[in-house]
C-alpha angles and dihedrals in degrees: 000000000000118000092217090063092069104032092090088072094024097122092046093051093047090053091047088054089070095048124118121269122263092216109078109224140099101262096103089048089054090049092051092051091049095049099091090060094042090049089050089050091046090051093050092047092049097049092047107043125166132207125244115298087004097084096119101133092037090055092048091054090049093044092047094054092046092053091051088056092053101259119146099242129203120184132198096042107156090001103299103011124128125214123190121186128194117181117199108171133285119342141084126325111239120191122201119195136199128176119225112191128108127212133245094256128128104232118236102171096112091226116157089235096045119153118260091173122131133198146157117251126195090284091069095232116123111231141155120280126223137170086236093153093052100249087144089065090048093054094046092051091043088054090047092051092048092051091052093052094045091053094046103050090136088066099055140042124203138048126306118205117195117197125189101194127204131216102017087150092062092044087236110095103079090049090049091054092047092049088048088060103268090154095037108037092045136035106295107233130242087198134024117195132184141152136210126207113241131220094199100057135067117263110279096017112133119212133177143174127212117218117359107016102161132025140252106265117212127176111205128188122198120193106197112202125210144156114264125225147135117311091227090059106044093158087070094060145046107241111218090190091061090046094046091049091055089051092050092053097045091049088068092068089063089080100024097047111015105040126074105255091229092057115081120235137155129194111180126178103211099170136037120175129174142142131000105226144047099244104032124092108217125230091221146035128191129208128189119198138186112208121192128189138142112224127049090240091055092047091050090051095053097044093047087047093054092053092045094051093045093052092041093053091048093051091052089052090057100253125157128239087258091054098053116132116262112232117195127186117205114241128237100034129189111259123219115276112244119193102203104240102226093044089046092052092048097051089042089057092049092050095043090052089050102043105019134254092271089063102041114064135178110228136187122264119262133210097242119110136237128179088215076094090080095072096066096034091053089060119008091204089067110094115216142183134177117189138186131244116194118236106178108123116240094242091055092051092053088048091047090049088053093052091243097121144016113235117238117239127220113288088035116130085227098056110125111157123199090264098186091060095042094049096042092047096043095046093052091045096051098042094042091052092046091052091052093047092052107042117188092249089063091237 
């Protein structure tokens, strides 16, 4: 999903994003009427973000609104998660998910409602907090869709389950809710649907991927042992910096020489720490890796390869069995997100009919991660789809095409999407898809 791949038609797509719906109904008019309230909610959420598993006030705001709509609401699911259930006769169970957490980022957007909040994440370092990944737009759209469904109970039959999920940024929130009985304490979904705002598409553009859409995300730590000594007498030591450097270079061959070139994989060494002084050979070096893959088989090949290479390079350096590197894979990991193909095709058809083919595009998968993956992995009979809604303002697209600016990415302190277009598009998309999935006949 590279932004440059769509910039050639960026202006046309942005203009298409404001076009009239192909489906003749009043759903878009209802969204438009609700936008002042949804934008007020968005600004409030943006100004008052909370970190992962700390979304106490955020969860209260969402729960209060769901209760007012008539949902049966349970708070504290998976620590800070919210579940709202609305039963409306026989029919499918459709679950709509929004993630709630902000990021430890100091906001630099210059918005009048910019966040000044501070908090302390797992690192223990107090920092600014910002919705730099757009979860504020997710929650506002989610509330908008819930309201539309609550107001239109005569138009659908089945059960709607709304979940406000914590800690997506840690990759732990979905699993926490599932382990706290999401599929047993509440109606198990037939379908789970979500969206994510996107910093590579024009505001209002909808994009989707069938099958694998996002990658397995593994965090790997390697502790490389050595024998310390004086930097002037390296022959009396076993230098872990040299050994760790050999491991870093050899790891590059996992993707370039061991993986099928047509099967995506990433092994990135993001951190290398060793030593504390110019003339001292340390007795230890530490590497931190991020590893990305799609299938379980590919993931295993990469992780096994990392352990093999670390041990092999240590043997070549003359280390004993007691001096072998220690490789630790963080558990739990974030599995690859799989959009079930039949469900994806069905929802893509619904969205294309509603918004038009020029505004709904199939795109390649990416190597980013999303713990939305857990909802299908927990039960393979549950069909899932997460799609993207572009958030790049039209004026920024024009400037980027002219080479005047570089566009900010998600997680950037400068990310400020065209929230009104994101929220109006996503609200209509979520509600419109849910209505089609749960026809009033229950069929």
